N, C-alpha and C positions, 0 to 999 in steps of 0.2 A: 833757421827761419826760411831759407830758400826752399828747402825740401818740403816743409810744411806748406809753404805758399803754392808750390807746384802740385801738391796733393789736393789742396783746396780748389785750385784751378781745374785739375783733372776731374775731381768729384762733381763739380757743377757742370762741366762740359758733358760728362757721362749722363747726368740727369736730363740735360737739354737734348742730348743726342738720342736717348732712348725714346723720348716723346716723338722725335723725328722719325724713328724707326717704325713706331706704331702707325703714325700718319701715313707713311709711304706703304706699309703693309696693307692698310685699308684701301689705299688708292690702287695698288698693283694687283690685288686679288681680282679686281674687275678685269684687267687685261689678261691675267693668267687663266682665269676660269671662263672667259667669254666663249671659248670653243665649246663649253658644256652648257652654259645657260642662255646663249644667244637665241636658241630655238624656242626657249620658254617665253621670251618676250617678243621675238620677231620670227614667227613661224614661216618657213620657206623650204622649197625642195632643192634650192641651189645653195650650197655651203658658202660660196663666195658672197652671195647676196646677203645671207644671214650674218656673216662676219662683218660685211660692209655696214650693215645697220648697227651692229654693236659698236663698231669703230666710230661711227658717226656720233653715238652717244658719248663715247670716250672723248671725242673732239669737243662736243658741246660742254662737257665738264670743264674743259680748259678755257672756254669763253668766259667763265666766271672768275678765273684766276686773276686777271687785272683788277677786277672789283675787290676781290679778296686782298690783293696786294695793297691796294689803296686804303681800304677800310682798316685792315689789320696793321698796315705799316704806319698809318696816321695814329692809330691807337697805341702802338708800341712806342712811337716817338713822344707821345704825350703822356701815356699812363704807365709805360714800362714794358720791358721785353718779357718779363716773367708773366705778367697779366695777359699779354697777347698770345703767348705760346700756350698757356693753360686753356684759354678760350678756344683756340684753333683745334686742339686735340679733342675737346668735348664735341664740337660740331662734326668732325670727321667720324667719330665713333657712333654718333647718333645716326648718321647717314648709312653706315654699314648695317646697323640694326634694322633700319627701314627696308633696305634691299633684301636682307635675310628673310623678312616676314612678308614681302610683297607677293601676292598670288600671281599665277602665270596668266598669259594671254588667253589660254583656254578656259580659265575660270572667270576672269572679270573683263576680258576683251581689251579694248583700247586703253582702259585705265591702267593696265599693267605697264606698258612702255611709258605712259605719261608719268606715273609715279617714279619709274626708274630715271627718267630724264630730270625731273625736278630734284630728285635726291642727289644725282651727280652734279647738278648746279650748286647745291648746298655744299657738297664736298669740295667743289672747285673753289668756292670762297675760302674754305678752311685751308686748302693746300696753297692757295695764292698767298695767304697771310703767313703760312708756316715758313716758306722759303726765305723771304726777305728778313723776317724777324729772327729766324734761326741762324742765318748767316751773320747777321749783325751781332747776335748774342755770343756766338762762338768766337768771332773776331775780337770783340771787346773784352772777353774774358781771358783770351790767350796772352801769354807772356810775349813781349815784343819780338824776341829772337826765335820764337817757335809758332808764330801765327799761321804760317802755311801748314805746318804739321797739325795743329789743333783744328784749324778750319776745315781741313780735309775730312774730318770725321763727319761732316754733314753728308758727304757722299758715301762714307763708310756705312752710316746708318740708313741712308736712302737705299743703297744697294742691299743692305741687310734686310730691309723691308721687302724688297723684291725676292731675295733669296728665301726668306721665311715663307713668302707666298708660294714659291716653287716647291719648298720642302713640304708644306702642307698639301700641295697638289700631288707630290710623289706619294706621300702617306695615304692620301685618299684614293689614288689610283691603284694601290696595292690592297686597300681595304674594301673597295667597292667595285662592282662591275661597271662597265662603260655605260650601260643603261641606267644604273642607279645614279651615276654622276650627272647624267643628263636630266634625270627626272627630279631628284631632290637633294642629293649629297653636295651639290655645288653651293648650297646655302651655308654649310658648316663653316667655311673660312670667314664669311661675313660675321657670323656669330662670334668667332674667335677674336676678330678685330675689335668688335664692340666691347667684349669683356676685357681685352688687354688695356683699354683706355682707363680702366679703374685704377690700375697700378700706376700708370703713367701720370694720371691726374695728381696722385699723391706726391710723386717725385717732383713734378713741376711746381707744385705749391711750396715745396721745401727748397727750391733753388734760390741762390743769392741773386740779387739784382746786380747788373754790371755797374762798376764804379763810374765809368764814363757817363752812363745815363744819369746816375744820381747827381753827379757834378753838373751836368747840363740842365737838369731839372731845377736847380737852384738859381739859374740865370733867367733873367727876364727876356721876353721876346717870343716870337712865333716858333712853334715846333711842329714838324710833321705836316706841313701844309703844301699845297701845290705852288703857292706864291713863293715859299722858300725853295722848293725844288727847282722852280724856274730860273733861279740864280745860277744853276749848274747845268746849262744846256749841253756843253761838251761832254760832261760826265754821263749824262742821260743817253746821249747818242752812242757813247762808248759802250755802255751796258747793253744797248740793243745790238750793236755790232758784235760784241763778245758772245752774246747769247745765241744769235742767229744760227751760225754753223754748229755750235756746240749742242744746242737742244735738238736740232734735226738729226745730227749724228748719234747722239745718245739714245733717242727713242728709236732710231733705225736699228741700232745694234743690240737693243735690249727688248723692248716690247714688240716691235714689228718682226724681229728676227725669228721669234718663235712661230709666228703665223707663216712666215716665208718658208721655213723648213717643212712645215706640215702641208701647206696649201700649194706650194710650188715644187719643192723637192720631193714631196710625198713620203717623208720619213715618218715612222710610227710616232704617235703623240707621246708615248711614255719615254721613248728614246730621246726625243727632242727636249723633253723636260729635264732629263739628266744632263744633256749637252749644255743647256742653258744654266743649270745649277752650278756645274763645275767651272764653266767659263766666268760666270758672274762672281763666284767665290774668289777666284784668282784676281779678278778685276777689283773686288773689294779690298783685298790685301794690298794691292798696288797703290791705293789712294794715299795713305799716310807716307809711303815711300816717296812718291812724287811730291807730296806736300812738304816733306822734310828737305827734299832736294831743292825746292823753290826757296826755302829759307837760306840755302847755301849759295845758290847761283842766280837767284832772282826769278820772277814770274814769267818774263817774256820768253826765255829759252824753251820753257815747257809749252807755251802757247804756240811758238813756232813749230815745235815737234808735231803738235796736233794739226796745225794749219797746213803745213807742207805735205806731211804724209797722208793726211785725210783727203786733201785735194787730189793727190796723185794715185792713191791706192784704193779708194772706195770702189770704183768701177771694176778693177781687176779682182778684188775680193769677192764681189757678188757674182761676177762672171765665172770665177773659179768655183764658187759654190754650185752653180748650175751645171758646170761641166763635170765636176767630180762627183757631186751628189752622193756622198757617203757620210755616215755618222762621224767617223774619225776626222776627215777633212773639214767637215762642217764645224767641228769643235775648234780645230786649230785656226781656221779662217775667222770664225767669230771672235776667238781670243785675240787674234791679230788686230781686228777692228777695235776691240775694247782697249787694247794696249795703246793704240793711237789716241783714242778718245780720252784716255787718262790724263793727257797733257792739258785738257780743258777741265774735266770734272774735278780733279783733285784740288785745283786752286781757284776756280771761278768765284767761289764765295768770298775768299779773302781779297781777290783783286777788286771786286765790286765794292766791298766794304771800305777798302782803302781810298776809294774815290770821293767819299762824301764825309762831311762833318757830322758829329754826333746828333745834332738836333734834327737832322733830316735823313739820317743813314738808313733806317729801316724802310722808309718810304722810297728813298733813292735807289736802294738795292732791289727792292721787291717790285715796285710799280712798272718800270720799263722792262724788267725781266718778265713779269707776268704778261704784259702785252705781247712781247715777242714769242713767248712760249705758247700763248693762246692761239696766235696766228699761225705759227710754224711748227712748234713741237707737238701740239695737240692734233694737228692734221696729218702727221706723218703716216699713220696707218691708213687713214682715209685716202690720201693721195696715192699711196702705193697700191692699195686694193682697187681703187678706181682705174688706175692705169692698167692693172692686170686684167680687170674686167673688160677693158677696151683693147686688150692684146698689145699693150705698149709698156709692159712692166719694166723693161730695161731703161726706159727714159727716167725712171725714178732714181736710178743709181747716179745718173748725171746731174739730176736735181740736187742730190745730197752733196756731190762734189762741188757744184757751183756755190752752194750756200757756205761751205767751209772756206772756199776761196775768198768770198766776201769778208768773212771774219779774219782771214789771214791778212788782208789789206788793213783792217782795223788794228791788228796786233802790231803791224809794222809802223803805224803812225802814232801809237800811244806811248806814254812815258812808262818807265819801269816803276810800278806802283809801290814796290817794297822800299824804294828810296825816296818816294814822294807821297808818303801815306798821311792821310788825314787822321789816322789813328794815333799818330805821334804828336798831333797839334792840340 
């Protein structure tokens, strides 16, 4: 019976995770391919200015994530995790199809970037709802002694989405010339993302609802409201503190690192793509290893790993990248940063889910997270590129370190959630 139960758990987690993969693929192809399509929407003779404009739209998409977290979190706590996850993937796929079909600035003028911005706002709503609901679903479906392991698959599929975006980029770089990629071939990955949602939609419709939600749904009382969430102010502040350093570090070492290697280190774009691909592949494999470790030793030791090493080593890693400026060293230094960040990414979903009761869990996990990511995670590229444009790029590295230090202070003051989990109540 236990084997069958574990297979049932794993099957539903795979279904939920694959939807997460497609959502993040659709989100990350924007970041991966912005070096090719940014000129189509924001024409300029200065590459940094063009990338800055595209990064601004990337940040604008994040502004909608708190709204998505609130809307979809409320929906998930009231109508079910499965229903919310199904809706979010439909919205994301629709946005990718719109971007794929949008004419360039040369064709329709100002309407081109306007459509792009509005579409990214729509996708921001979807992604904002995906995180909190997905984290909640994986945590509730997991067996008690393997919650860290199963919940880590949220970032496995998140990174897989980014890897898939890079893999598509590699294939297209070999299949088309640089001019073709800038002219029209950048649209292909957005079409792939939209088509992938058809399979995911079927999988999510066949997912089982979590038992914890079904039990909570039978009880009377408010569910998924701000009034309910206001009863847990300490937990909300903890989520913000947990997320601050983690989201800045994550987007620094993933989405911005690619731009840094091309725009600052002046490494060839194709070589940078391969560096990112292999580093992120190893990063993906590390997530369940760290998650399983947290089931054995607790969540806080891993958070300390990230907080201490991230605070001390972020500046040396980026300075080393600038001094050495070689593909091999860039790979190892990027991997070192990702190894450090794994202390946060692998367990952040389960830590946040363990803070809240079932009736407000999706909203509690997603809404404060969405606010923090919108303000700090979504602006990582913009802040870094703005400082570079003003000849102060090195200040960005200290900014990242300071954010991680703030999170480290939060880690030191919080309880060990695996021993004080609302998932057990």
